[in-house]
C-alpha positions as CSV (number, residue, x, y, z in Angstrom):
1,M,173.3,184.2,-107.5
2,P,174.2,187.9,-106.6
3,P,177.7,188.4,-104.3
4,L,177.0,188.1,-100.9
5,V,177.1,192.0,-99.0
6,D,176.3,193.0,-95.3
7,P,173.2,195.1,-95.1
8,V,174.1,199.1,-94.8
9,P,172.0,201.7,-92.9
10,G,170.6,203.7,-94.8
11,G,170.5,201.2,-97.9
12,R,173.2,200.3,-100.7
13,P,173.0,202.1,-103.6
14,G,170.1,201.0,-105.6
15,D,168.2,199.2,-102.5
16,L,165.5,201.8,-102.0
17,A,164.3,202.2,-105.7
18,R,164.4,198.6,-106.1
19,A,162.3,198.2,-102.6
20,H,160.2,200.6,-103.9
21,A,159.7,198.9,-107.6
22,L,159.6,195.6,-105.6
23,A,156.6,196.9,-103.4
24,H,154.7,198.0,-105.8
25,E,154.7,194.6,-107.7
26,L,153.6,192.5,-104.6
27,S,150.8,194.3,-103.8
28,A,149.8,194.0,-107.7
29,Q,150.2,190.3,-106.6
30,G,148.1,190.3,-103.8
31,V,151.0,190.2,-101.5
32,R,149.5,192.1,-98.1
33,A,152.4,191.5,-96.1
34,I,156.2,190.2,-96.0
35,V,157.9,187.7,-93.6
36,L,161.3,188.9,-91.8
37,A,163.0,185.4,-90.8
38,Y,165.9,184.6,-89.0
39,V,167.0,181.4,-87.1
40,D,167.9,181.6,-83.5
41,T,170.3,179.7,-81.6
42,A,168.3,176.8,-80.6
43,G,166.7,176.3,-84.3
44,I,163.7,178.2,-83.5
45,C,162.5,180.2,-87.3
46,R,161.4,183.1,-85.4
47,V,160.1,186.0,-87.3
48,K,158.8,189.4,-87.4
49,T,156.5,190.9,-90.4
50,V,155.7,194.4,-92.2
51,P,153.1,195.4,-95.2
52,W,153.6,195.5,-97.6
53,Q,154.1,199.2,-98.2
54,R,156.7,199.5,-95.1
55,L,159.1,197.4,-97.1
56,Q,161.6,200.6,-98.4
57,Q,161.7,201.6,-95.2
58,A,162.6,198.1,-93.3
59,V,165.6,198.1,-96.3
60,A,166.9,201.2,-95.7
61,W,166.5,201.4,-91.8
62,G,165.9,197.5,-90.9
63,V,163.3,196.5,-88.3
64,G,163.7,196.3,-84.5
65,M,164.3,193.2,-82.6
66,S,165.6,192.2,-79.7
67,P,168.6,190.2,-79.2
68,V,167.8,188.2,-76.4
69,F,166.2,186.0,-79.0
70,D,170.3,184.8,-79.2
71,T,169.2,183.1,-76.2
72,F,165.7,181.8,-76.4
73,L,165.1,178.5,-75.7
74,A,163.0,175.8,-78.2
75,N,160.4,176.4,-75.2
76,D,160.9,179.6,-75.0
77,A,162.3,180.3,-71.8
78,I,165.1,182.7,-71.9
79,V,168.9,182.1,-70.5
80,R,172.0,184.7,-70.2
81,T,175.5,184.8,-70.8
82,D,177.6,187.7,-70.4
83,V,176.7,190.0,-73.4
84,L,173.3,187.9,-74.4
85,G,169.9,187.5,-72.6
86,S,168.9,190.8,-71.0
87,P,166.0,192.8,-71.8
88,D,168.6,195.5,-73.2
89,G,169.4,196.5,-76.4
90,D,167.9,196.4,-79.9
91,L,169.0,195.1,-83.8
92,R,167.6,195.7,-86.8
93,L,166.5,192.8,-89.1
94,Y,167.5,193.4,-92.5
95,P,165.8,192.0,-95.7
96,D,167.4,190.0,-98.7
97,L,165.4,191.6,-101.4
98,D,167.9,189.1,-103.8
99,R,166.0,186.3,-101.1
100,L,162.6,187.3,-101.4
101,V,160.3,184.9,-102.7
102,V,156.1,185.8,-102.7
103,L,154.8,182.3,-100.8
104,A,152.4,180.4,-102.4
105,G,151.7,178.2,-99.8
106,Q,150.2,181.8,-97.9
107,P,148.2,183.6,-100.2
108,G,148.8,187.4,-99.1
109,W,152.5,186.6,-97.8
110,A,155.8,186.9,-99.1
111,W,158.8,185.9,-97.1
112,A,162.4,187.3,-97.1
113,P,165.6,185.5,-94.5
114,V,167.0,189.1,-92.8
115,D,170.3,189.6,-91.7
116,R,171.2,190.9,-87.9
117,I,173.4,194.4,-87.3
118,T,173.1,196.9,-84.2
119,Q,171.6,200.4,-83.7
120,E,174.9,201.4,-84.6
121,G,175.6,199.7,-87.9
122,D,177.7,197.4,-87.1
123,L,177.1,193.3,-88.0
124,H,175.8,191.4,-85.3
125,P,177.7,188.9,-83.4
126,G,175.2,186.6,-82.8
127,C,173.6,186.3,-86.7
128,S,174.5,183.1,-87.9
129,R,173.5,184.4,-90.9
130,T,176.1,186.8,-91.3
131,F,178.7,184.2,-89.6
132,L,178.1,181.9,-92.4
133,R,178.6,184.2,-95.6
134,R,181.5,185.8,-93.7
135,T,182.9,182.3,-93.5
136,V,181.8,181.7,-97.1
137,A,183.4,185.0,-98.4
138,D,187.0,184.0,-96.0
139,A,187.0,180.3,-97.7
140,E,187.0,182.1,-101.0
141,A,189.3,184.9,-100.4
142,R,191.8,182.9,-98.5
143,H,192.2,179.6,-100.3
144,G,190.0,180.4,-103.8
145,L,187.3,177.7,-103.0
146,T,183.6,177.8,-103.3
147,F,180.8,176.0,-102.2
148,K,177.6,174.4,-103.0
149,A,175.1,172.7,-100.3
150,G,172.4,171.3,-99.4
151,V,170.0,170.4,-97.0
152,E,167.4,167.1,-96.9
153,I,164.6,167.8,-95.2
154,E,162.6,165.4,-93.7
155,W,159.3,165.6,-91.6
156,T,156.5,163.1,-90.3
157,L,153.1,164.2,-90.9
158,G,150.4,163.8,-87.5
159,R,146.8,164.5,-88.3
160,A,146.2,167.8,-86.6
161,A,142.7,166.5,-85.4
162,A,144.6,163.8,-82.9
163,P,144.9,166.0,-79.4
164,A,147.5,168.8,-79.0
165,D,149.8,166.5,-76.9
166,E,149.8,163.0,-78.7
167,F,151.2,162.2,-82.6
168,A,148.9,160.1,-84.2
169,P,150.8,159.8,-88.0
170,A,148.7,160.7,-90.9
171,T,149.3,157.5,-93.1
172,Q,149.5,154.0,-93.0
173,G,151.5,152.1,-95.9
174,P,154.7,150.9,-95.3
175,A,158.4,152.3,-95.3
176,Y,159.3,153.9,-98.9
177,G,155.8,152.5,-100.4
178,A,153.5,153.5,-103.0
179,T,150.5,153.3,-100.8
180,R,151.6,155.9,-98.9
181,Q,152.3,158.2,-101.7
182,I,148.7,157.7,-102.9
183,E,147.7,157.9,-99.6
184,L,148.9,161.6,-99.0
185,S,149.3,162.0,-103.3
186,D,146.8,164.9,-102.8
187,Y,149.2,166.9,-100.6
188,A,152.2,165.9,-102.1
189,A,151.1,167.4,-105.5
190,D,149.8,170.4,-103.9
191,L,153.3,171.1,-101.9
192,L,155.4,170.4,-105.0
193,A,153.1,172.6,-107.4
194,A,153.9,175.3,-104.5
195,L,157.7,175.1,-104.2
196,D,157.6,175.0,-107.8
197,A,155.7,178.4,-107.7
198,Q,159.0,179.6,-105.2
199,E,161.0,178.7,-108.0
200,V,162.3,175.6,-105.3
201,P,164.3,173.4,-107.1
202,V,163.2,169.6,-105.7
203,A,165.9,167.1,-106.6
204,Q,163.3,164.2,-105.2
205,F,160.3,163.1,-102.9
206,H,159.6,160.2,-101.8
207,P,157.6,158.7,-98.6
208,E,160.3,157.7,-95.6
209,Y,161.0,154.4,-93.4
210,A,159.4,156.0,-90.0
211,P,155.6,156.3,-89.9
212,G,153.6,159.5,-91.7
213,Q,157.5,160.1,-92.4
214,F,158.6,161.8,-95.8
215,E,161.7,163.5,-97.2
216,L,162.4,166.1,-99.8
217,S,166.4,166.9,-101.3
218,T,166.8,170.2,-103.1
219,G,169.3,171.3,-105.4
220,A,172.4,172.4,-104.5
221,L,173.5,176.2,-104.2
222,D,175.8,177.9,-102.3
223,P,176.0,177.8,-99.0
224,V,174.2,180.7,-97.7
225,A,171.5,180.3,-100.3
226,A,171.0,176.6,-99.1
227,A,170.5,177.2,-95.8
228,D,168.1,180.3,-96.5
229,Q,166.1,177.4,-98.9
230,S,166.1,174.9,-96.1
231,V,163.9,177.5,-93.7
232,L,162.2,178.4,-96.6
233,V,161.0,175.1,-97.6
234,R,159.7,174.0,-93.9
235,Q,157.6,177.3,-93.6
236,T,156.4,176.1,-96.9
237,I,156.1,172.1,-95.6
238,R,154.2,173.6,-92.9
239,A,151.5,175.7,-94.7
240,I,150.5,173.2,-97.2
241,S,150.1,170.7,-93.9
242,Q,147.8,172.8,-92.8
243,K,145.5,173.1,-95.2
244,H,145.7,169.4,-95.7
245,G,144.6,168.9,-92.2
246,L,147.7,167.9,-91.2
247,R,150.3,168.4,-88.8
248,A,154.3,168.5,-89.6
249,S,157.0,167.5,-87.2
250,F,161.2,168.4,-88.2
251,S,161.9,167.7,-84.6
252,P,164.4,165.2,-84.5
253,A,162.4,162.5,-82.8
254,V,158.6,162.6,-83.1
255,T,158.4,159.5,-80.4
256,E,161.3,158.0,-78.4
257,R,160.9,154.9,-80.5
258,G,162.3,154.4,-84.6
259,V,164.0,156.4,-86.7
260,G,163.9,160.2,-86.1
261,N,163.8,163.0,-88.7
262,G,167.7,163.6,-90.3
263,G,168.5,167.1,-91.8
264,H,171.6,165.8,-93.6
265,L,174.1,168.5,-95.0
266,H,175.4,167.9,-98.1
267,L,178.6,169.7,-99.1
268,S,181.0,170.1,-102.4
269,V,184.2,172.2,-102.4
270,W,184.8,173.5,-105.6
271,R,188.2,175.9,-107.1
272,H,187.3,177.6,-110.6
273,G,184.3,175.8,-111.3
274,V,185.7,172.4,-110.8
275,S,184.9,170.0,-108.7
276,L,187.2,169.1,-106.2
277,H,185.5,165.7,-105.5
278,A,185.9,164.2,-108.6
279,G,189.0,163.7,-111.6
280,G,191.8,163.6,-108.5
281,S,193.9,161.6,-107.2
282,G,192.5,160.3,-104.1
283,R,190.6,157.4,-103.3
284,Y,187.5,157.5,-105.0
285,G,188.5,160.5,-107.1
286,M,188.7,162.6,-104.5
287,T,192.0,165.2,-104.9
288,R,194.0,165.2,-102.0
289,E,192.4,168.7,-100.7
290,A,188.6,167.0,-100.6
291,E,190.6,163.8,-99.1
292,S,191.5,166.5,-96.3
293,F,188.6,168.5,-95.7
294,V,187.3,165.2,-95.0
295,A,189.7,164.6,-92.4
296,G,188.7,167.8,-90.9
297,L,185.3,167.2,-91.0
298,L,186.1,163.6,-88.9
299,A,188.5,165.5,-86.6
300,H,185.9,167.5,-85.4
301,L,182.8,166.1,-85.4
302,P,182.1,165.6,-81.9
303,G,182.1,169.0,-81.0
304,L,180.1,170.2,-84.4
305,T,177.6,167.5,-83.0
306,A,176.7,170.2,-80.6
307,V,175.7,172.8,-83.2
308,I,174.5,169.8,-85.5
309,A,172.3,168.3,-83.3
310,P,171.3,170.3,-81.0
311,S,168.4,169.2,-79.2
312,P,168.0,166.5,-76.3
313,A,165.7,164.8,-78.8
314,S,168.6,164.6,-81.3
315,Y,170.2,161.9,-78.7
316,L,166.7,159.8,-79.3
317,R,167.8,159.5,-83.2
318,L,171.2,159.3,-83.3
319,K,171.3,155.4,-82.5
320,P,174.0,152.4,-84.2
321,S,173.2,150.8,-86.8
322,Q,169.8,153.2,-87.8
323,W,171.5,154.7,-90.5
324,A,172.6,158.1,-88.6
325,G,176.0,158.4,-88.2
326,V,177.1,158.1,-85.4
327,F,181.0,157.5,-85.6
328,T,183.6,159.2,-86.3
329,A,184.0,157.3,-89.8
330,W,184.0,157.9,-93.3
331,G,182.8,155.3,-96.4
332,R,182.0,155.7,-99.9
333,E,178.3,155.1,-100.4
334,T,178.3,153.6,-96.2
335,R,175.4,155.4,-94.9
336,E,176.1,154.3,-91.2
337,T,179.5,156.5,-90.8
338,G,179.9,159.9,-90.0
339,V,180.6,161.5,-93.2
340,R,179.2,159.7,-96.6
341,V,181.3,160.1,-99.9
342,I,179.3,160.2,-102.9
343,T,180.8,159.9,-106.0
344,G,177.6,160.1,-107.8
345,T,177.0,158.0,-111.7
346,A,179.7,157.1,-113.7
347,G,179.9,160.4,-116.2
348,H,178.4,162.6,-114.1
349,Q,180.8,162.5,-110.9
350,S,182.0,166.0,-111.9
351,Q,178.6,167.6,-111.0
352,D,177.4,165.0,-108.4
353,A,179.7,164.2,-106.3
354,N,179.8,165.4,-102.6
355,L,179.5,164.7,-99.4
356,E,176.9,164.1,-96.9
357,I,177.1,165.1,-93.0
358,K,174.7,161.8,-91.6
359,P,174.4,163.5,-88.1
360,A,172.8,166.5,-88.7
361,D,169.1,166.8,-88.4
362,L,166.4,170.0,-88.4
363,A,166.7,171.0,-85.1
364,A,170.1,172.4,-86.2
365,N,170.5,176.1,-87.3
366,P,171.1,175.9,-91.0
367,Y,173.5,178.9,-91.0
368,L,175.8,177.5,-88.2
369,A,175.5,173.7,-89.0
370,L,176.9,174.5,-92.3
371,G,179.1,177.9,-91.1
372,C,180.8,175.2,-88.9
373,A,180.8,172.1,-91.4
374,I,183.1,174.4,-93.5
375,V,185.8,175.3,-90.9
376,A,186.0,171.9,-89.6
377,G,186.3,171.1,-93.3
378,L,189.0,174.0,-93.9
379,D,190.8,173.5,-91.0
380,G,191.7,169.7,-92.4
381,I,192.5,171.7,-95.8
382,T,194.9,173.7,-94.4
383,S,196.6,171.4,-91.9
384,G,197.1,169.1,-94.8
385,T,195.0,166.4,-92.4
386,A,195.6,163.0,-93.8
387,L,192.3,160.4,-94.7
388,P,192.2,157.8,-92.2
389,E,191.2,154.1,-93.6
390,E,187.5,154.1,-95.5
391,V,184.9,151.6,-92.7
392,V,183.1,149.5,-94.7
393,D,179.7,148.2,-93.4
394,D,178.5,149.3,-90.2
395,P,180.9,151.0,-88.0
396,A,179.0,149.4,-84.8
397,R,180.2,145.6,-86.2
398,L,183.9,146.5,-85.1
399,I,185.3,145.0,-82.2
400,P,186.7,147.5,-79.6
401,D,190.5,147.3,-80.3
402,E,190.1,147.5,-83.7
403,A,188.0,150.8,-83.5
404,V,190.4,152.5,-81.5
405,A,193.4,151.4,-83.8
406,R,190.8,152.6,-86.9
407,G,190.5,156.1,-85.1
408,V,186.6,155.4,-85.0
409,R,185.0,156.8,-81.8
410,R,181.0,157.1,-81.5
411,L,179.7,160.5,-81.3
412,P,178.7,162.2,-77.8
413,T,175.2,160.3,-76.8
414,S,173.9,163.2,-74.4
415,L,173.9,166.9,-75.5
416,A,175.8,167.3,-72.4
417,Q,178.5,165.4,-73.4
418,A,178.4,167.3,-77.3
419,V,178.3,170.6,-75.2
420,D,181.8,169.1,-73.4
421,A,183.0,168.1,-77.3
422,F,182.5,172.0,-78.4
423,R,183.8,173.5,-75.8
424,E,187.3,171.6,-76.2
425,D,187.5,172.8,-80.2
426,E,189.2,175.5,-80.2
427,V,189.0,176.2,-83.9
428,V,185.3,176.4,-84.0
429,C,184.9,178.5,-81.0
430,T,186.9,180.9,-82.2
431,A,185.4,180.5,-85.5
432,L,182.2,181.3,-84.2
433,G,183.7,183.8,-82.0
434,P,182.9,184.8,-77.9
435,V,179.4,185.9,-78.2
436,L,178.1,183.0,-80.7
437,A,180.0,180.2,-79.1
438,D,178.7,181.2,-75.7
439,A,175.1,181.0,-77.0
440,V,175.5,177.9,-78.2
441,V,177.3,176.6,-75.1
442,A,173.4,178.6,-73.0
443,V,171.4,177.5,-75.5
444,R,172.2,173.7,-75.0
445,E,172.7,173.5,-71.3
446,G,169.3,175.2,-70.6
447,E,167.9,172.6,-72.8
448,T,169.8,169.9,-70.9
449,A,168.4,171.6,-67.7
450,A,165.1,172.2,-69.5
451,V,164.2,167.7,-69.9
452,A,166.1,167.4,-66.5
453,G,164.4,164.2,-65.3
454,L,162.4,163.0,-68.2
455,D,162.4,159.9,-69.5
456,E,162.8,159.6,-73.5
457,A,159.2,159.4,-74.4
458,G,158.6,163.0,-72.1
459,V,162.1,164.5,-74.1
460,A,160.4,163.4,-77.1
461,A,156.9,164.7,-76.2
462,A,158.7,168.3,-75.3
463,Y,159.7,168.5,-78.4
464,R,157.5,166.6,-80.8
465,W,156.0,170.1,-82.4
466,K,159.0,172.6,-81.4
467,Y,160.7,172.1,-84.9
């Protein structure tokens, strides 16, 4: 992966010549236009597109887009903060040529993530990709730490022929069952072929628990590339699903009952190419710093919930005893704790050991989610926070007095509660900066108001096809 650098008005040395050559290569491959993509505060991927002939211009001077989208809700209503949400101003979208890819599922199109800067050439304080890039760079400069990350993709397939406001599962087979894989064998093969053509390293793909649900895991990358890849994979899933007469939903809760779609975050911390999660003297081979990183995540998890589970629909999924990880607890391979420690198979721990943050879902902006998780973990390292006792089995089984004694708390049970906890988290809010932190609060409060008075079925329906 090339060094992570900020865009520059006029282009960095070599960018324009590279963009010119790349544009003609794209044209020769039949590409007519490039999707310029970013994820807003509400977790919605917003786009502009340019013809291939305009790629060089976009790389040099960006493409205009209003900053108002930072305070859009999932239903496209607009809320306001002190500096965002007005009709004034403009930003420039700068495509990252290192991440540009031809879309195998959408012939005639290419795709690239963007960074956003102001017309004056300054970094936009509301750009979540810039926030993550700066967080990663700062961790390396200050602590000598790098990261590998991944975002699990869970989605539910409905039949496109069903009424627009309804959900009809595309499969009838049982959870994890061969029947379900066979029913959609052609679809799955086309999806995997498209991802392979886009050089997306798929680790595994399988039917999941809920009706019509599937999961796909990709290889670990640096956090910015991992977030980019999460957005690209979902773009590809939607396109292939449509071609097969299916409709994909990444909503945390497609219906009000049962297990929802997660977007679990995986993180590992490295120094000089060596994992801090294996070969150490701490529990399960963790180093002291790795243990403190987990402890930092647990300490900040209530406030982080507003970032990693940002939709009213998220709280239909975040229920005890459904493997959603709704407690401030950790355990080795424990799927009911907020942080799951994964040690990997004997003989391969030095490469495979990592952490899984269970409450996260795909309504989350992946750049914000990974960036805030890293901030929380680093705070644990900086503070030397001690890792509490491991929780074995389901934390919901703990008697209340024992849970309190062990520091095991239930995560927020509503988005409003999560916002309250987020406001109190000075470390995460300071790292985001006032513009981005205020946008998170305003958008979450707007989402809460948007579903006021709806029952659980109404909330699920309101977000079913938004993500």
